[in-house]
C-alpha positions as CSV (number, residue, x, y, z in Angstrom):
1,M,-80.0,22.6,79.2
2,L,-77.2,21.3,76.9
3,F,-76.5,22.3,73.3
4,N,-77.3,18.7,72.1
5,Q,-80.8,18.9,73.7
6,I,-81.7,21.7,71.3
7,I,-83.1,20.7,67.9
8,G,-81.3,22.1,64.9
9,Q,-79.6,25.5,64.8
10,E,-76.2,23.8,64.4
11,H,-74.4,26.8,63.1
12,I,-75.3,29.0,66.0
13,K,-74.4,26.3,68.5
14,K,-71.0,25.7,67.0
15,H,-70.4,29.6,66.8
16,L,-71.2,30.0,70.5
17,Q,-69.0,27.0,71.6
18,K,-66.1,28.0,69.4
19,S,-66.1,31.6,70.4
20,A,-66.1,30.6,74.1
21,E,-63.4,28.1,73.7
22,N,-61.2,30.8,71.9
23,G,-62.0,33.3,74.9
24,R,-64.1,35.5,72.9
25,V,-67.0,36.1,75.4
26,P,-68.8,39.4,75.2
27,H,-69.8,41.2,78.3
28,A,-73.5,40.8,77.2
29,Q,-75.2,38.7,74.6
30,L,-78.6,39.1,73.2
31,F,-80.8,36.1,72.0
32,V,-83.7,37.2,69.8
33,G,-86.1,35.1,67.8
34,K,-89.7,34.4,67.0
35,E,-91.8,32.6,69.5
36,G,-91.0,28.8,69.4
37,C,-87.6,29.1,67.8
38,G,-85.7,28.2,70.9
39,S,-84.0,31.4,71.9
40,L,-84.5,30.8,75.6
41,P,-83.2,27.3,75.7
42,M,-80.3,28.4,73.5
43,A,-79.5,31.2,76.1
44,I,-79.7,28.9,79.0
45,A,-77.6,26.3,77.3
46,Y,-74.9,29.0,76.5
47,A,-74.8,30.1,80.0
48,Q,-74.5,26.5,81.2
49,F,-71.6,26.0,78.8
50,L,-69.8,28.9,80.1
51,L,-70.3,27.9,83.7
52,C,-69.6,24.2,83.5
53,N,-67.4,23.5,80.4
54,F,-64.4,25.1,82.2
55,S,-65.4,24.1,85.8
56,E,-63.3,21.7,87.8
57,D,-66.4,19.7,88.8
58,A,-68.4,19.7,85.6
59,G,-70.7,17.1,86.7
60,A,-71.9,18.9,89.8
61,C,-72.2,22.2,87.8
62,N,-74.4,20.6,85.2
63,I,-76.7,19.1,87.9
64,K,-77.2,22.5,89.4
65,C,-77.8,24.1,86.1
66,N,-80.2,21.4,85.0
67,K,-82.3,22.4,88.1
68,L,-81.9,26.0,87.3
69,Q,-80.2,26.3,90.9
70,H,-76.7,27.3,90.0
71,P,-75.5,30.2,92.3
72,D,-74.1,32.0,89.2
73,L,-77.2,31.3,86.9
74,H,-79.5,34.3,87.3
75,F,-82.9,35.1,85.8
76,A,-84.7,38.4,85.3
77,F,-88.3,38.3,83.9
78,P,-91.5,40.4,84.1
79,V,-93.4,40.0,87.4
80,T,-96.3,41.6,89.1
81,T,-97.8,41.5,92.6
82,N,-100.3,38.8,93.6
83,D,-101.8,37.5,96.8
84,S,-98.4,36.1,97.9
85,V,-96.3,39.1,96.9
86,K,-98.1,42.3,98.0
87,K,-95.3,44.8,96.9
88,H,-91.8,45.0,95.8
89,A,-92.2,42.2,93.2
90,V,-88.9,41.1,92.0
91,S,-87.8,38.0,89.9
92,D,-86.2,36.3,92.8
93,L,-89.5,36.0,94.6
94,F,-91.1,34.0,91.7
95,L,-88.0,31.7,91.0
96,E,-89.9,28.5,91.9
97,D,-92.7,29.4,89.5
98,W,-90.1,30.2,86.9
99,R,-88.3,26.9,87.3
100,D,-91.8,25.2,87.1
101,F,-92.5,27.1,83.9
102,I,-89.2,26.1,82.3
103,A,-89.1,22.6,83.6
104,T,-92.6,21.4,83.3
105,Q,-93.7,21.8,79.7
106,P,-96.4,24.5,79.6
107,F,-98.9,24.5,76.8
108,F,-101.1,27.2,75.7
109,F,-104.4,26.7,73.8
110,E,-107.6,28.5,72.8
111,L,-111.2,27.2,73.8
112,N,-114.5,29.1,73.3
113,E,-112.5,32.3,72.5
114,K,-110.6,32.1,75.7
115,E,-106.9,31.2,76.1
116,Y,-105.6,28.8,78.7
117,L,-102.3,27.6,80.2
118,L,-101.7,23.9,80.8
119,F,-98.6,22.9,82.8
120,S,-97.1,20.3,85.1
121,S,-96.0,21.2,88.7
122,N,-94.9,19.6,92.0
123,R,-96.3,22.7,93.9
124,P,-97.8,21.8,97.4
125,G,-101.4,20.5,97.5
126,G,-101.2,18.1,94.5
127,Q,-102.1,14.4,94.3
128,G,-98.4,13.2,94.1
129,K,-95.3,14.3,92.5
130,L,-95.8,16.2,89.4
131,D,-99.6,17.1,88.7
132,L,-101.3,18.7,85.7
133,Y,-102.9,22.1,86.2
134,Y,-104.7,24.7,84.1
135,A,-105.3,28.4,84.4
136,P,-107.2,31.0,82.1
137,L,-105.0,33.7,80.8
138,Q,-106.1,37.2,81.8
139,T,-103.3,39.1,80.2
140,E,-100.0,38.3,78.6
141,S,-98.2,38.2,82.0
142,Q,-101.2,37.3,84.3
143,T,-103.4,34.1,84.7
144,G,-106.6,33.4,86.7
145,E,-107.0,30.7,89.3
146,V,-104.7,27.8,89.0
147,I,-106.8,24.6,89.0
148,N,-105.5,21.1,89.6
149,L,-107.0,18.5,87.1
150,G,-108.0,16.3,89.8
151,K,-107.7,12.7,90.9
152,Q,-109.3,11.5,87.6
153,V,-106.0,12.5,85.8
154,N,-103.4,13.1,88.4
155,S,-101.9,10.2,90.3
156,P,-99.3,9.6,93.2
157,D,-96.6,9.6,90.5
158,D,-95.7,12.0,87.6
159,E,-98.0,13.5,85.0
160,V,-96.2,15.6,82.5
161,T,-96.2,17.2,78.9
162,P,-100.0,18.1,78.6
163,Y,-101.5,18.8,75.1
164,Y,-105.2,19.7,74.8
165,D,-107.0,19.3,71.4
166,S,-109.9,21.6,71.5
167,N,-111.3,20.1,68.2
168,L,-111.4,16.7,69.9
169,N,-112.2,18.0,73.4
170,T,-109.4,15.7,74.5
171,L,-106.4,16.1,76.9
172,F,-103.3,14.2,76.0
173,F,-100.5,13.7,78.5
174,S,-97.9,11.3,79.7
175,S,-97.8,9.3,83.0
176,K,-95.9,6.6,84.7
177,W,-98.5,5.7,87.1
178,H,-101.7,4.8,85.1
179,K,-101.7,1.2,83.5
180,N,-99.0,1.5,81.0
181,L,-96.4,-0.5,78.8
182,G,-93.3,0.8,80.7
183,G,-91.8,4.2,81.6
184,F,-93.9,7.2,80.6
185,D,-96.8,6.3,78.2
186,V,-99.1,8.7,76.4
187,F,-102.8,8.8,77.7
188,K,-105.9,10.6,76.6
189,S,-108.8,11.8,78.7
190,I,-111.9,13.0,76.9
191,G,-114.0,16.0,78.0
192,P,-113.8,19.6,79.1
193,L,-111.0,20.5,81.5
194,D,-113.4,20.5,84.5
195,K,-114.9,17.2,83.6
196,L,-112.3,15.0,82.2
197,G,-112.9,11.3,81.7
198,Q,-110.9,8.3,82.8
199,P,-107.3,8.2,81.3
200,I,-107.1,5.8,78.3
201,N,-103.6,4.4,77.2
202,M,-103.0,5.3,73.6
203,G,-101.5,1.8,73.1
204,Q,-99.0,0.8,70.4
205,P,-97.4,2.1,68.2
206,I,-97.7,5.3,70.0
207,N,-96.5,3.9,73.2
208,S,-93.6,1.5,73.9
209,S,-91.8,0.0,76.8
210,W,-89.7,3.1,77.1
211,N,-90.4,6.7,77.8
212,D,-92.9,8.3,75.5
213,F,-94.0,12.0,75.9
214,Y,-94.6,15.3,74.2
215,F,-97.4,13.9,72.2
216,S,-99.2,16.1,69.7
217,A,-101.1,15.5,66.3
218,D,-101.7,17.3,63.1
219,H,-104.8,17.5,60.9
220,N,-103.7,14.6,58.7
221,G,-104.0,11.7,61.0
222,Q,-100.3,12.0,62.0
223,G,-99.1,11.9,65.6
224,F,-95.7,13.2,66.9
225,L,-93.8,12.4,70.1
226,T,-90.5,12.0,71.7
227,S,-89.1,8.6,72.9
228,N,-86.0,6.8,73.7
229,R,-87.5,3.5,72.4
230,I,-85.5,0.9,70.6
231,G,-84.4,2.3,67.2
232,S,-83.5,5.7,68.6
233,I,-80.5,7.3,67.1
234,F,-79.1,8.3,70.4
235,E,-78.9,5.1,72.4
236,K,-77.3,6.1,75.7
237,G,-79.5,5.1,78.5
238,P,-82.9,4.5,79.8
239,T,-83.4,8.1,80.6
240,C,-81.3,9.8,78.1
241,C,-81.5,11.2,74.6
242,N,-85.0,11.0,73.1
243,D,-85.6,11.1,69.4
244,I,-88.6,12.7,67.7
245,W,-91.0,10.1,66.2
246,S,-94.1,10.2,64.1
247,V,-96.9,7.7,64.1
248,L,-100.1,7.3,62.1
249,L,-103.0,7.7,64.6
250,P,-105.6,4.9,64.6
251,T,-108.8,5.8,62.8
252,E,-110.9,6.4,65.9
253,Q,-108.2,8.8,67.2
254,R,-108.1,11.0,64.2
255,K,-110.1,14.2,63.7
256,T,-113.4,14.0,62.0
257,D,-112.3,16.0,59.0
258,E,-109.2,13.9,58.4
259,I,-108.6,11.5,55.5
260,V,-108.8,7.8,56.4
261,I,-106.9,5.4,54.1
262,E,-107.7,1.7,54.5
263,T,-106.8,0.2,51.1
264,L,-105.1,1.3,48.0
265,A,-108.6,1.8,46.4
266,D,-109.1,4.3,49.1
267,L,-106.0,6.2,48.1
268,N,-107.0,6.1,44.4
269,K,-110.1,8.4,45.4
270,Y,-107.6,11.3,45.7
271,L,-106.5,10.9,42.1
272,P,-105.7,12.3,39.7
273,V,-103.0,14.6,41.1
274,T,-102.5,17.1,38.3
275,L,-99.3,19.3,38.1
276,Y,-98.8,22.2,35.7
277,F,-95.7,23.5,33.9
278,H,-94.5,26.6,32.0
279,N,-94.1,26.3,28.3
280,D,-91.3,24.1,27.2
281,C,-90.2,23.4,30.8
282,P,-88.3,21.9,32.4
283,N,-85.0,22.3,30.4
284,P,-86.5,24.3,27.5
285,R,-85.1,24.0,23.9
286,T,-83.5,20.5,24.5
287,T,-84.3,17.0,23.3
288,D,-83.4,15.5,26.7
289,T,-85.8,12.9,28.1
290,T,-84.7,13.4,31.7
291,T,-84.1,16.4,33.9
292,A,-82.2,16.9,37.3
293,L,-84.8,19.4,38.4
294,N,-87.4,18.7,41.2
295,Y,-90.9,19.5,40.4
296,I,-91.2,21.9,43.2
297,T,-88.4,23.9,41.7
298,T,-90.2,24.2,38.3
299,Y,-93.5,25.0,40.1
300,N,-91.8,27.9,42.0
301,D,-90.4,29.3,38.8
302,Y,-93.7,28.9,37.2
303,H,-95.6,30.6,40.0
304,D,-93.2,33.7,39.8
305,L,-94.3,34.2,36.2
306,M,-97.9,34.9,37.0
307,P,-97.4,38.7,36.6
308,T,-95.9,38.0,33.1
309,Y,-99.0,35.9,32.2
310,K,-101.3,38.5,33.4
311,F,-99.7,41.2,31.3
312,E,-99.2,39.1,28.2
313,Y,-102.8,37.6,28.2
314,S,-104.4,41.1,28.8
315,A,-102.2,42.9,26.3
316,G,-104.2,45.0,23.8
317,L,-107.6,44.6,25.7
318,N,-109.8,47.4,26.9
319,E,-109.9,48.1,30.7
320,E,-112.8,45.8,31.4
321,K,-111.6,43.0,29.3
322,S,-108.1,43.4,30.7
323,I,-109.3,43.0,34.2
324,E,-111.2,40.0,33.3
325,A,-108.3,38.3,31.5
326,Q,-106.0,39.1,34.5
327,L,-108.5,37.6,37.0
328,D,-108.8,34.6,34.6
329,I,-105.1,34.0,35.0
330,E,-105.1,34.5,38.7
331,D,-107.9,31.9,39.0
332,F,-106.0,29.4,36.8
333,F,-102.8,29.7,39.1
334,N,-104.9,29.5,42.4
335,D,-107.3,26.7,41.3
336,F,-105.1,24.6,39.2
337,V,-101.4,25.3,39.6
338,D,-101.3,26.0,43.3
339,Q,-104.1,23.3,44.1
340,G,-101.9,20.7,42.3
341,V,-99.0,21.3,44.7
342,K,-101.4,20.9,47.7
343,D,-102.8,17.7,46.3
344,L,-99.2,16.4,45.7
345,A,-98.3,17.3,49.4
346,L,-101.3,15.3,50.7
347,F,-101.0,12.3,48.2
348,T,-97.2,12.0,49.0
349,K,-97.8,11.7,52.7
350,L,-100.5,9.1,52.3
351,L,-98.4,7.2,49.8
352,L,-95.5,7.1,52.2
353,T,-97.8,5.7,54.8
354,E,-98.9,2.8,52.5
355,L,-95.3,2.0,51.7
356,E,-94.4,1.9,55.3
357,K,-97.0,-1.0,55.7
358,G,-94.8,-2.9,53.1
359,Q,-97.1,-2.4,50.2
360,N,-95.8,-3.0,46.7
361,I,-97.1,0.1,44.7
362,K,-97.0,1.2,41.1
363,L,-97.9,4.7,40.0
364,T,-99.3,5.3,36.5
365,I,-98.1,8.9,35.4
366,K,-99.1,10.4,32.1
367,G,-97.6,13.6,30.6
368,F,-99.3,16.0,28.3
369,A,-98.1,18.9,26.2
370,S,-99.8,21.8,24.2
371,P,-99.5,21.4,20.3
372,L,-96.9,24.2,19.8
373,A,-94.1,21.7,19.1
374,K,-94.0,18.5,17.1
375,T,-95.1,15.3,18.6
376,D,-91.7,13.6,18.8
377,Y,-90.3,16.7,20.6
378,N,-93.3,16.7,23.0
379,V,-92.9,13.1,23.9
380,K,-89.4,14.0,25.2
381,L,-90.7,17.1,26.9
382,T,-93.4,15.2,28.7
383,G,-90.7,12.6,29.6
384,R,-88.7,15.4,31.4
385,R,-91.8,16.5,33.2
386,I,-92.6,13.0,34.6
387,T,-88.9,12.8,35.7
388,S,-89.1,16.0,37.6
389,L,-92.0,14.4,39.7
390,M,-89.8,11.3,40.3
391,N,-87.0,13.6,41.5
392,Y,-89.4,15.2,43.9
393,L,-90.1,11.9,45.3
394,R,-86.5,11.0,45.4
395,E,-85.7,14.2,47.4
396,Y,-88.8,14.1,49.7
397,N,-87.8,14.5,53.4
398,T,-84.2,13.9,52.5
399,G,-84.8,10.7,50.6
400,E,-87.7,8.8,52.5
401,F,-88.9,7.2,49.3
402,N,-85.4,6.1,48.0
403,E,-85.4,2.6,49.7
404,Y,-88.8,1.9,48.3
405,I,-87.9,3.0,44.7
406,D,-84.7,1.1,45.1
407,A,-86.5,-1.9,46.5
408,T,-84.2,-2.1,49.5
409,A,-86.6,-1.4,52.3
410,E,-86.5,-3.8,55.2
411,N,-90.3,-4.2,55.2
412,G,-90.4,-5.2,51.6
413,G,-92.4,-2.2,50.4
414,T,-91.5,-1.0,46.7
415,L,-92.5,1.9,44.6
416,S,-92.4,1.6,40.8
417,F,-93.6,3.7,37.9
418,N,-95.7,3.2,34.7
419,K,-94.6,6.3,32.7
420,I,-96.7,7.3,29.7
421,P,-95.3,10.4,27.9
422,F,-97.9,11.8,25.3
423,G,-97.1,14.0,22.4
424,E,-99.7,16.5,21.6
425,Y,-102.6,16.6,23.9
426,T,-106.1,16.9,22.6
427,A,-106.0,20.8,22.7
428,S,-109.2,22.8,22.4
429,N,-109.6,25.3,19.5
430,L,-108.6,28.2,21.8
431,V,-105.0,26.8,21.9
432,S,-102.9,28.0,19.0
433,D,-99.9,26.1,17.5
434,N,-98.7,29.4,15.9
435,V,-95.3,30.3,17.4
436,N,-96.0,33.9,16.7
437,D,-99.2,33.9,18.7
438,Q,-97.7,33.6,22.2
439,K,-100.8,35.1,23.8
440,N,-103.0,32.1,22.9
441,S,-100.1,29.4,22.5
442,V,-98.3,30.1,25.7
443,Y,-100.0,32.6,28.2
444,S,-103.6,31.7,27.8
445,R,-105.6,29.7,30.4
446,A,-106.4,27.2,27.8
447,A,-102.8,26.7,26.9
448,G,-101.7,26.3,30.5
449,L,-104.3,23.6,31.0
450,E,-102.5,21.5,28.4
451,R,-99.0,21.5,30.0
452,K,-99.3,19.0,32.7
453,I,-98.6,15.6,34.2
454,E,-101.1,13.5,36.1
455,I,-100.7,10.7,38.6
456,Q,-103.7,8.8,37.3
457,S,-103.8,5.5,39.3
458,I,-102.1,3.6,42.0
459,T,-102.1,-0.2,41.8
460,Q,-100.7,-3.2,43.6
461,A,-97.4,-4.0,41.9
462,K,-97.0,-7.6,41.1
463,R,-93.8,-9.6,42.0
464,D,-92.4,-12.6,40.5
465,S,-93.9,-15.9,41.4
466,V,-90.4,-17.3,42.0
467,Y,-88.4,-15.4,44.7
468,A,-86.3,-15.9,47.8
469,E,-87.9,-14.6,51.0
470,I,-85.8,-13.8,54.1
471,S,-87.3,-14.2,57.5
472,C,-86.4,-14.6,61.1
473,S,-88.7,-15.9,63.9
474,Q,-86.8,-13.8,66.5
475,A,-85.0,-10.9,65.2
476,L,-84.4,-9.2,68.6
477,Y,-82.2,-10.7,71.3
478,D,-81.6,-9.4,74.8
479,F,-78.3,-10.3,76.5
480,G,-79.6,-8.9,79.8
481,S,-77.2,-7.5,82.3
482,I,-73.5,-7.9,81.2
483,T,-70.1,-6.3,82.4
484,E,-68.3,-3.6,80.5
485,G,-65.5,-5.4,78.4
486,D,-67.4,-8.6,78.0
487,K,-67.6,-10.2,74.5
488,V,-71.0,-11.8,74.1
489,S,-72.5,-13.7,71.0
490,H,-75.8,-14.8,69.7
491,E,-76.8,-16.9,66.8
492,F,-79.8,-15.7,64.7
493,V,-81.6,-18.4,62.7
494,I,-82.4,-17.1,59.1
495,Y,-85.1,-18.9,57.0
496,N,-85.7,-18.9,53.3
497,S,-89.5,-18.8,53.2
498,G,-89.5,-18.2,49.3
499,T,-89.3,-20.5,46.2
500,K,-85.9,-19.9,45.1
501,P,-82.4,-20.2,46.7
502,L,-81.6,-17.4,49.1
503,E,-78.1,-15.8,48.8
504,I,-76.8,-13.6,51.6
505,E,-74.8,-10.9,49.8
506,K,-73.5,-9.2,53.0
507,V,-74.1,-8.5,56.7
508,V,-73.7,-4.8,57.6
509,T,-72.8,-3.9,61.2
510,R,-73.4,-0.4,62.5
511,C,-70.1,-0.2,64.5
512,G,-66.7,-1.8,64.7
513,C,-67.8,-3.3,68.0
514,S,-70.0,-6.0,66.1
515,V,-68.7,-8.9,64.1
516,A,-70.9,-11.0,62.0
517,E,-70.1,-14.7,61.0
518,Y,-72.3,-16.7,58.5
519,D,-72.1,-19.3,55.8
520,Q,-72.2,-17.8,52.3
521,K,-73.6,-21.0,50.7
522,P,-77.1,-20.5,49.1
523,I,-80.0,-21.5,51.3
524,A,-82.6,-23.7,49.6
525,P,-86.3,-22.9,49.8
526,G,-87.6,-24.0,53.3
527,A,-84.0,-24.4,54.7
528,S,-82.4,-22.2,57.3
529,T,-78.9,-20.9,58.2
530,K,-77.3,-19.3,61.3
531,I,-75.7,-15.8,61.5
532,K,-73.5,-15.4,64.7
533,I,-73.1,-11.8,65.9
534,T,-70.5,-11.1,68.4
535,V,-70.4,-7.7,70.3
536,D,-67.3,-6.4,72.1
537,T,-68.7,-4.1,75.0
538,K,-65.4,-2.5,75.7
539,G,-66.0,1.3,76.6
540,M,-69.8,0.7,76.8
541,I,-71.9,1.6,79.8
542,G,-75.7,1.6,80.3
543,K,-78.4,0.5,77.9
544,Q,-77.1,-0.7,74.6
545,V,-78.9,-1.3,71.2
546,K,-76.9,-2.7,68.4
547,S,-78.2,-3.8,65.0
548,V,-77.0,-5.5,61.9
549,T,-78.7,-5.6,58.4
550,V,-78.7,-8.8,56.4
551,V,-78.7,-7.9,52.6
552,A,-79.7,-10.7,50.3
553,N,-81.3,-11.5,46.9
554,S,-84.6,-11.7,48.6
555,F,-88.0,-10.2,49.2
556,P,-87.6,-8.0,51.2
557,R,-84.1,-7.3,50.3
558,N,-82.9,-6.3,53.8
559,K,-83.5,-8.0,57.2
560,R,-82.7,-6.1,60.4
561,L,-81.4,-8.0,63.5
562,V,-81.2,-6.2,66.9
563,L,-79.3,-7.0,70.0
564,T,-79.9,-5.3,73.4
565,S,-78.2,-5.2,76.8
566,E,-77.6,-3.4,80.0
567,V,-73.8,-3.0,80.4
568,L,-72.7,-2.5,83.9
569,K,-69.5,-0.8,85.0
570,K,-66.7,-3.2,85.6
């Protein structure tokens, strides 16, 4: 286990490495954390770093550690007697089971109020190499009978990374044997564990011609897996350095209670999304029309004020009326303020999915305000509120929407906004415009319902009838096997499929090893040009994936070109 195989926790990894390199290694080190946080892999990685980083033969050392068989790597864990170990149970007698546990991806799940362990193992008596097994959990440290999932699932080759969805009554796993697209593919087998059906390949986009495993799914039609497919950040070799990927599950593979979006009209069914604000927020007592605040920041501040709202709205009332008033405020925050954030989270995920299909989307957002201030002030206030939502989209998942908002996405997808800031909203008679009556102008449920913005509709954005369109019939080229140090070139043919001249603004390469050559003259509608990419393979070994991005005055604005090769040692 290497530090770079552990997701996140960069500060801890750097601290451990730096302290070891500086000779500050304590006689004992305790790794403590919640289940699933990675404390065990971190401890193993630290031990391997201490053993191998300063070893004269680091390669051999790492191989031994990866197999958990290094003579100086010891494990102590809770054990008990069983049929094989009648007495004097010690950790050393269970090392093979421990290595299986660490190396073969155990999965725990609950079914019919019973807990089960699923895992992969190459123990004797299997169908081939690594087989899938399950066992009921009897205690925290003991299982019942270990049962092979049988010939229906297991093959002469490897089956790994099992995941059982008890809602769907379906086993998901990865295999290299069953009919696949290449490497490990994700399969599903429907039924109870003792009567599983024939494995079914999950197909594209879940599977690729590379290794795809560790599949799981959430309740929103989203699947997750690891893969070293083309496009991975760490492109080092056919068996190295898998990235985490997300995919939208096909409709038939989603859970029955999940939302299915087929068209923009379907997405409109989940509107309006209504978001609420504290009085005069964000940026109170200003005439700004924009804000730097993210809506979630304003929501958190607003939610923290709920005790103040309960106190102010119930002030001066008798005990019974006071309790009713406080419950009224609690209901408002739970049913409206908090629900708005939940609706926003769901809508945002679905919106991103549509944009990833290359859709051109326009959102209509209206802003409302209570009548406490004048209309012109409220127009600016609601403008700030709309901006806070746009900031939320800008910052979502470290900027996933930005390429669509900026119209630079390679797939041509765009996101634009129709902003409608209102002044005074049509307030009920219960909402006061008296600044001295804060109970009814600020802290009442009725006043709170006036201070909001709404995503009211989502429509297909129109694009100009005259535009340049960049296309390439073969955007991926494979050089095959080449020798380290070779300089290889390929010419991509770029077409203008639009109705006005195409102008290539620049060709962006991802590393200094790639050079692009192209004609900067405008390309007439229906015409083509060539872009020559030369790759210097000096210092490269193994599977290589290089890409360049063509930026033009086109729709879409960017076009990605990919070059692959297998570089052999000279």
